[in-house]
ChimeraX commands (.cxc) that place a marker at each C-alpha (Angstrom):
marker #1 position 56.38,95.63,87.77 radius 0.5
marker #1 position 52.56,95.13,87.33 radius 0.5
marker #1 position 50.19,97.18,89.27 radius 0.5
marker #1 position 47.13,95.50,90.40 radius 0.5
marker #1 position 44.84,98.23,89.43 radius 0.5
marker #1 position 44.10,97.98,85.65 radius 0.5
marker #1 position 43.68,101.72,85.25 radius 0.5
marker #1 position 47.25,102.33,86.06 radius 0.5
marker #1 position 48.58,99.59,83.80 radius 0.5
marker #1 position 46.64,101.04,80.82 radius 0.5
marker #1 position 48.28,104.40,81.35 radius 0.5
marker #1 position 51.55,103.13,80.64 radius 0.5
marker #1 position 50.90,100.40,78.24 radius 0.5
marker #1 position 49.05,103.01,76.09 radius 0.5
marker #1 position 52.58,104.08,74.98 radius 0.5
marker #1 position 52.78,100.75,73.13 radius 0.5
marker #1 position 49.53,101.05,71.59 radius 0.5
marker #1 position 46.34,103.03,72.38 radius 0.5
marker #1 position 44.08,100.92,74.35 radius 0.5
marker #1 position 46.57,98.57,75.38 radius 0.5
marker #1 position 45.82,96.40,78.40 radius 0.5
marker #1 position 46.43,93.09,80.00 radius 0.5
marker #1 position 43.92,90.23,80.50 radius 0.5
marker #1 position 45.37,87.66,83.24 radius 0.5
marker #1 position 44.98,86.45,86.72 radius 0.5
marker #1 position 48.70,87.24,86.99 radius 0.5
marker #1 position 49.02,83.27,88.34 radius 0.5
marker #1 position 52.26,81.60,87.68 radius 0.5
marker #1 position 51.69,79.14,84.70 radius 0.5
marker #1 position 48.54,81.12,83.63 radius 0.5
marker #1 position 47.90,82.96,80.26 radius 0.5
marker #1 position 48.68,86.60,79.89 radius 0.5
marker #1 position 47.28,88.53,77.01 radius 0.5
marker #1 position 48.24,92.19,76.06 radius 0.5
marker #1 position 45.48,93.48,73.91 radius 0.5
marker #1 position 44.62,96.74,72.07 radius 0.5
marker #1 position 40.96,97.99,71.77 radius 0.5
marker #1 position 40.54,95.52,68.78 radius 0.5
marker #1 position 41.52,92.31,70.74 radius 0.5
marker #1 position 44.86,92.16,68.89 radius 0.5
marker #1 position 48.29,91.74,70.52 radius 0.5
marker #1 position 50.56,89.13,72.31 radius 0.5
marker #1 position 49.88,85.94,74.17 radius 0.5
marker #1 position 51.95,84.10,76.57 radius 0.5
marker #1 position 52.49,82.81,80.14 radius 0.5
marker #1 position 53.48,84.09,83.40 radius 0.5
marker #1 position 56.50,82.23,84.31 radius 0.5
marker #1 position 57.63,83.93,87.73 radius 0.5
marker #1 position 55.56,86.25,90.12 radius 0.5
marker #1 position 57.04,87.55,93.35 radius 0.5
marker #1 position 55.00,90.56,94.38 radius 0.5
marker #1 position 57.13,93.62,94.68 radius 0.5
marker #1 position 59.99,91.83,93.42 radius 0.5
marker #1 position 59.62,90.18,90.00 radius 0.5
marker #1 position 57.37,89.11,87.32 radius 0.5
marker #1 position 58.64,87.10,84.21 radius 0.5
marker #1 position 56.59,86.26,81.05 radius 0.5
marker #1 position 57.21,84.41,77.94 radius 0.5
marker #1 position 55.16,84.81,74.83 radius 0.5
marker #1 position 53.71,82.03,72.75 radius 0.5
marker #1 position 52.32,83.89,69.68 radius 0.5
marker #1 position 50.00,86.83,68.68 radius 0.5
marker #1 position 46.24,87.46,69.24 radius 0.5
marker #1 position 44.15,88.29,66.16 radius 0.5
marker #1 position 40.68,89.47,66.72 radius 0.5
marker #1 position 40.55,87.84,70.11 radius 0.5
marker #1 position 41.92,84.59,68.92 radius 0.5
marker #1 position 45.26,83.15,69.75 radius 0.5
marker #1 position 47.36,82.74,66.73 radius 0.5
marker #1 position 50.52,80.35,67.37 radius 0.5
marker #1 position 50.98,79.09,63.91 radius 0.5
marker #1 position 51.18,82.19,61.48 radius 0.5
marker #1 position 54.38,83.83,60.70 radius 0.5
marker #1 position 53.79,86.62,63.10 radius 0.5
marker #1 position 52.78,84.03,65.73 radius 0.5
marker #1 position 55.95,81.97,65.35 radius 0.5
marker #1 position 57.92,85.00,65.40 radius 0.5
marker #1 position 56.79,86.00,68.86 radius 0.5
marker #1 position 57.34,82.33,70.35 radius 0.5
marker #1 position 59.90,82.36,73.01 radius 0.5
marker #1 position 60.09,86.19,73.42 radius 0.5
marker #1 position 60.44,87.23,77.09 radius 0.5
marker #1 position 59.52,90.18,79.18 radius 0.5
marker #1 position 60.93,90.31,82.68 radius 0.5
marker #1 position 60.37,93.12,85.40 radius 0.5
marker #1 position 62.58,93.42,88.69 radius 0.5
marker #1 position 61.95,95.71,91.45 radius 0.5
marker #1 position 64.82,96.52,94.02 radius 0.5
marker #1 position 65.14,98.91,96.90 radius 0.5
marker #1 position 68.31,100.53,98.32 radius 0.5
marker #1 position 68.56,103.37,100.55 radius 0.5
marker #1 position 64.72,104.44,100.12 radius 0.5
marker #1 position 65.09,104.34,96.28 radius 0.5
marker #1 position 63.26,101.90,94.22 radius 0.5
marker #1 position 64.50,100.84,90.95 radius 0.5
marker #1 position 62.60,99.02,88.04 radius 0.5
marker #1 position 64.81,96.73,85.67 radius 0.5
marker #1 position 62.98,95.74,82.63 radius 0.5
marker #1 position 64.50,92.79,80.43 radius 0.5
marker #1 position 63.27,92.25,77.15 radius 0.5
marker #1 position 64.40,89.23,75.11 radius 0.5
marker #1 position 62.69,89.35,71.61 radius 0.5
marker #1 position 63.75,89.49,67.76 radius 0.5
marker #1 position 65.70,92.49,66.79 radius 0.5
marker #1 position 62.97,93.85,64.62 radius 0.5
marker #1 position 60.35,94.02,67.52 radius 0.5
marker #1 position 63.25,95.55,69.89 radius 0.5
marker #1 position 63.63,98.26,67.35 radius 0.5
marker #1 position 60.14,99.07,67.16 radius 0.5
marker #1 position 59.39,98.61,70.84 radius 0.5
marker #1 position 62.49,100.53,72.18 radius 0.5
marker #1 position 60.93,104.02,71.64 radius 0.5
marker #1 position 57.64,102.75,73.24 radius 0.5
marker #1 position 59.60,101.51,76.20 radius 0.5
marker #1 position 61.28,104.76,76.72 radius 0.5
marker #1 position 57.93,106.54,76.96 radius 0.5
marker #1 position 56.29,103.65,78.91 radius 0.5
marker #1 position 59.27,103.96,81.50 radius 0.5
marker #1 position 58.50,107.62,81.87 radius 0.5
marker #1 position 54.68,106.97,82.30 radius 0.5
marker #1 position 55.69,104.57,85.11 radius 0.5
marker #1 position 57.99,106.84,86.76 radius 0.5
marker #1 position 55.23,109.46,86.76 radius 0.5
marker #1 position 52.82,107.13,88.31 radius 0.5
marker #1 position 55.13,105.89,91.02 radius 0.5
marker #1 position 55.36,109.53,92.33 radius 0.5
marker #1 position 51.61,110.34,91.97 radius 0.5
marker #1 position 50.34,107.17,93.49 radius 0.5
marker link #1:1,2 radius 0.2
marker link #1:2,3 radius 0.2
marker link #1:3,4 radius 0.2
marker link #1:4,5 radius 0.2
marker link #1:5,6 radius 0.2
marker link #1:6,7 radius 0.2
marker link #1:7,8 radius 0.2
marker link #1:8,9 radius 0.2
marker link #1:9,10 radius 0.2
marker link #1:10,11 radius 0.2
marker link #1:11,12 radius 0.2
marker link #1:12,13 radius 0.2
marker link #1:13,14 radius 0.2
marker link #1:14,15 radius 0.2
marker link #1:15,16 radius 0.2
marker link #1:16,17 radius 0.2
marker link #1:17,18 radius 0.2
marker link #1:18,19 radius 0.2
marker link #1:19,20 radius 0.2
marker link #1:20,21 radius 0.2
marker link #1:21,22 radius 0.2
marker link #1:22,23 radius 0.2
marker link #1:23,24 radius 0.2
marker link #1:24,25 radius 0.2
marker link #1:25,26 radius 0.2
marker link #1:26,27 radius 0.2
marker link #1:27,28 radius 0.2
marker link #1:28,29 radius 0.2
marker link #1:29,30 radius 0.2
marker link #1:30,31 radius 0.2
marker link #1:31,32 radius 0.2
marker link #1:32,33 radius 0.2
marker link #1:33,34 radius 0.2
marker link #1:34,35 radius 0.2
marker link #1:35,36 radius 0.2
marker link #1:36,37 radius 0.2
marker link #1:37,38 radius 0.2
marker link #1:38,39 radius 0.2
marker link #1:39,40 radius 0.2
marker link #1:40,41 radius 0.2
marker link #1:41,42 radius 0.2
marker link #1:42,43 radius 0.2
marker link #1:43,44 radius 0.2
marker link #1:44,45 radius 0.2
marker link #1:45,46 radius 0.2
marker link #1:46,47 radius 0.2
marker link #1:47,48 radius 0.2
marker link #1:48,49 radius 0.2
marker link #1:49,50 radius 0.2
marker link #1:50,51 radius 0.2
marker link #1:51,52 radius 0.2
marker link #1:52,53 radius 0.2
marker link #1:53,54 radius 0.2
marker link #1:54,55 radius 0.2
marker link #1:55,56 radius 0.2
marker link #1:56,57 radius 0.2
marker link #1:57,58 radius 0.2
marker link #1:58,59 radius 0.2
marker link #1:59,60 radius 0.2
marker link #1:60,61 radius 0.2
marker link #1:61,62 radius 0.2
marker link #1:62,63 radius 0.2
marker link #1:63,64 radius 0.2
marker link #1:64,65 radius 0.2
marker link #1:65,66 radius 0.2
marker link #1:66,67 radius 0.2
marker link #1:67,68 radius 0.2
marker link #1:68,69 radius 0.2
marker link #1:69,70 radius 0.2
marker link #1:70,71 radius 0.2
marker link #1:71,72 radius 0.2
marker link #1:72,73 radius 0.2
marker link #1:73,74 radius 0.2
marker link #1:74,75 radius 0.2
marker link #1:75,76 radius 0.2
marker link #1:76,77 radius 0.2
marker link #1:77,78 radius 0.2
marker link #1:78,79 radius 0.2
marker link #1:79,80 radius 0.2
marker link #1:80,81 radius 0.2
marker link #1:81,82 radius 0.2
marker link #1:82,83 radius 0.2
marker link #1:83,84 radius 0.2
marker link #1:84,85 radius 0.2
marker link #1:85,86 radius 0.2
marker link #1:86,87 radius 0.2
marker link #1:87,88 radius 0.2
marker link #1:88,89 radius 0.2
marker link #1:89,90 radius 0.2
marker link #1:90,91 radius 0.2
marker link #1:91,92 radius 0.2
marker link #1:92,93 radius 0.2
marker link #1:93,94 radius 0.2
marker link #1:94,95 radius 0.2
marker link #1:95,96 radius 0.2
marker link #1:96,97 radius 0.2
marker link #1:97,98 radius 0.2
marker link #1:98,99 radius 0.2
marker link #1:99,100 radius 0.2
marker link #1:100,101 radius 0.2
marker link #1:101,102 radius 0.2
marker link #1:102,103 radius 0.2
marker link #1:103,104 radius 0.2
marker link #1:104,105 radius 0.2
marker link #1:105,106 radius 0.2
marker link #1:106,107 radius 0.2
marker link #1:107,108 radius 0.2
marker link #1:108,109 radius 0.2
marker link #1:109,110 radius 0.2
marker link #1:110,111 radius 0.2
marker link #1:111,112 radius 0.2
marker link #1:112,113 radius 0.2
marker link #1:113,114 radius 0.2
marker link #1:114,115 radius 0.2
marker link #1:115,116 radius 0.2
marker link #1:116,117 radius 0.2
marker link #1:117,118 radius 0.2
marker link #1:118,119 radius 0.2
marker link #1:119,120 radius 0.2
marker link #1:120,121 radius 0.2
marker link #1:121,122 radius 0.2
marker link #1:122,123 radius 0.2
marker link #1:123,124 radius 0.2
marker link #1:124,125 radius 0.2
marker link #1:125,126 radius 0.2
marker link #1:126,127 radius 0.2
marker link #1:127,128 radius 0.2
view
């Protein structure tokens, strides 16, 4: 789930690429961009936002040097990829479920980073 404080997001997002951060207002239907320090990354839309329950996003392409790129091979490869986060609570234990639907080439690359990012999220949940 997203944390409203950018500093916390940057800690776990850095596992994907140093300097990774989100640029969005987190409003359903609005743009979300996940960028590195060079303004490269991915661009999409917020599909669902239910605070403390769910956030769902769908990607439209990539970002190169701060510009949305939906038409290059890489941009087209990202189109339709999804990333969903769900929180649930049972008996005082909160569980984060992450669903990612993307091309296998991206999944292979991202799975190692996801393992590390989830560890950071857990650390943050204990310390905040």
